[in-house]
C-alpha positions in Angstrom: 167.5 -100.9 48.8 165.3 -98.5 50.6 161.8 -99.7 51.7 159.9 -97.5 49.2 161.7 -99.3 46.3 160.9 -102.7 47.8 157.2 -101.7 48.2 157.1 -100.4 44.5 158.8 -103.5 43.1 156.7 -105.9 45.2 153.5 -104.1 44.1 154.5 -104.4 40.4 155.5 -108.1 40.7 152.4 -109.0 42.7 150.3 -107.3 40.0 152.0 -109.2 37.3 151.5 -112.5 39.2 147.8 -111.7 39.7 147.3 -110.9 36.0 149.0 -114.1 34.9 147.7 -116.5 37.6 144.4 -114.9 38.7 145.4 -116.0 42.3 144.9 -113.4 45.0 146.8 -115.7 47.4 149.8 -115.9 45.2 149.8 -112.1 44.6 149.3 -111.3 48.3 152.1 -113.7 49.4 154.4 -112.2 46.9 153.6 -108.6 48.0 153.9 -109.1 51.7 156.9 -111.4 51.7 158.7 -109.0 49.3 158.3 -106.2 51.9 158.3 -107.9 55.3 161.5 -109.9 54.7 163.1 -106.6 55.9 161.8 -107.2 59.4 165.1 -109.0 60.0 166.7 -105.5 60.0 164.7 -104.7 63.0 165.8 -107.9 64.7 169.4 -107.0 63.9 168.9 -103.5 65.3 167.7 -105.0 68.7 170.5 -107.6 68.8 173.2 -104.9 68.1 171.8 -101.8 69.8 169.0 -102.9 72.1 166.6 -100.2 73.2 165.5 -97.5 72.7 164.2 -98.2 69.2 163.1 -95.2 67.2 162.5 -95.1 63.4 164.9 -92.2 63.1 167.7 -94.1 64.8 166.9 -97.3 62.9 167.0 -95.6 59.5 170.2 -93.8 60.4 171.9 -97.0 61.3 170.7 -99.2 58.4 170.3 -96.8 55.5 172.6 -94.0 56.1 175.6 -94.7 58.3 175.8 -98.5 58.3 177.1 -98.3 61.9 177.6 -101.9 62.9 180.3 -104.5 62.7 178.0 -107.5 62.5 175.0 -108.3 60.4 172.7 -111.3 60.8 169.8 -110.8 58.4 168.2 -114.1 59.3 165.5 -113.8 56.6 167.8 -112.6 53.8 169.2 -116.0 52.8 169.4 -118.1 49.6 168.7 -121.1 51.8 165.2 -119.8 52.5 164.6 -119.6 48.7 165.6 -123.2 48.3 163.3 -124.2 51.1 160.4 -122.2 49.7 161.0 -123.7 46.2 161.2 -127.2 47.6 158.0 -126.6 49.7 156.1 -125.3 46.7 157.2 -128.3 44.6 156.3 -130.8 47.3 152.8 -129.2 47.8 152.0 -129.4 44.1 152.9 -125.7 43.5 150.8 -124.2 46.3 150.0 -120.6 45.1 150.9 -119.1 48.5 154.3 -120.8 48.5 155.0 -119.7 44.9 154.1 -116.2 45.9 156.4 -116.2 48.9 159.2 -117.7 46.7 158.7 -114.9 44.1 158.5 -112.2 46.8 161.5 -113.2 48.8 163.4 -114.1 45.6 162.9 -110.7 43.8 163.7 -108.9 47.1 167.0 -110.7 47.5 168.0 -110.3 43.9 167.4 -106.6 44.0 169.3 -106.3 47.3 172.2 -108.3 45.8 172.3 -106.0 42.8 172.1 -102.8 44.8 174.2 -103.6 47.8 177.5 -104.5 46.2 177.8 -107.8 48.0 179.1 -111.1 46.8 176.7 -113.8 45.8 177.4 -115.6 49.1 176.8 -112.4 51.1 173.2 -113.5 51.2 173.9 -117.0 52.5 173.1 -117.5 56.1 175.6 -120.3 56.3 178.4 -118.1 54.8 177.6 -115.2 57.2 177.6 -117.7 60.1 181.0 -119.1 59.0 182.4 -115.5 58.9 181.0 -114.8 62.4 178.4 -112.5 60.8 181.1 -109.9 60.2 179.8 -107.1 58.2 183.1 -106.0 56.6 183.8 -109.6 55.3 180.2 -110.2 54.2 179.4 -106.9 52.4 182.7 -105.3 51.4 181.0 -103.5 48.5 178.8 -101.5 50.8 181.8 -100.4 52.9 183.6 -99.1 49.8 180.5 -97.3 48.7 179.5 -95.8 52.0 182.8 -95.5 53.9 184.2 -96.8 57.1 181.9 -98.8 59.4 181.7 -98.1 63.2 179.6 -99.3 66.1 178.8 -102.5 67.9 
């Protein structure tokens, strides 16, 4: 999904969480984690392309051309959701952790629905086992967008 969609969905969910819980911490954690989980795309860009980094080049690579053979997405992983849920449970449902769980969770579900991957496309362990190969991990995106090129 594009960043604007994630900002809109995170705003709506954070608003709903605040209205139901009256917790600014929970709402803020949901909002920011639902957006900033995408910082792993920047990390991937540097790993795959190095410098120079420009927003134009970044958006071209990640949202238009998908010009890469590997994808790491260290923050986009079901494993982090399990860890966040377990942490929230073990801290007697800390509002910040619940908010992070909700923010990361809704972001990943929306990406999963919109990016044509398999359920395990968003498993860090699965991507690692497949050597972070983009074509193996996200075959639906390749069919939708065309052939992948690049590092």
